[in-house]
C-alpha positions in Angstrom: -45.3 -78.4 10.4 -48.3 -76.0 10.1 -47.9 -72.3 10.3 -50.1 -70.1 12.4 -51.9 -67.2 10.7 -52.2 -64.2 13.1 -54.7 -61.4 12.9 -51.9 -59.1 12.0 -51.1 -61.3 9.0 -54.7 -61.1 7.8 -55.0 -57.4 8.2 -51.8 -56.8 6.3 -53.1 -58.9 3.4 -56.6 -57.5 3.1 -57.1 -54.2 1.2 -58.6 -51.4 3.2 -62.1 -50.4 2.0 -62.9 -46.8 2.6 -66.2 -46.1 4.5 -68.9 -44.6 2.3 -70.7 -41.6 3.6 -74.4 -42.4 4.1 -76.7 -40.1 2.2 -78.9 -37.7 4.2 -82.6 -37.4 3.9 -82.5 -34.6 1.3 -80.3 -36.6 -1.0 -82.5 -39.6 -0.8 -85.6 -37.5 -1.6 -83.8 -36.0 -4.6 -83.0 -39.4 -6.0 -86.6 -40.7 -5.7 -88.9 -40.2 -8.7 -92.0 -38.2 -8.2 -95.2 -40.2 -7.8 -97.8 -39.9 -10.5 -100.6 -39.3 -8.0 -100.6 -38.1 -4.4 -100.6 -40.6 -1.5 -104.0 -39.2 -0.4 -105.5 -40.1 -3.8 -104.0 -43.6 -3.6 -105.4 -44.1 0.0 -108.9 -42.8 -1.1 -109.0 -45.1 -4.1 -108.0 -48.1 -2.0 -110.6 -47.2 0.6 -113.3 -46.8 -2.0 -112.6 -50.2 -3.5 -113.8 -51.9 -0.2 
């Protein structure tokens, strides 16, 4: 005889994982390292190579 596994059985067995709070824009900017040169300089250098 086979036993049926219900959704309630699965939920009872699985550990609950707390939801992580997503970082806001300021936190993401703070984590990023500063660039060695400005984006304007990078764009000009790429444009001048053509």
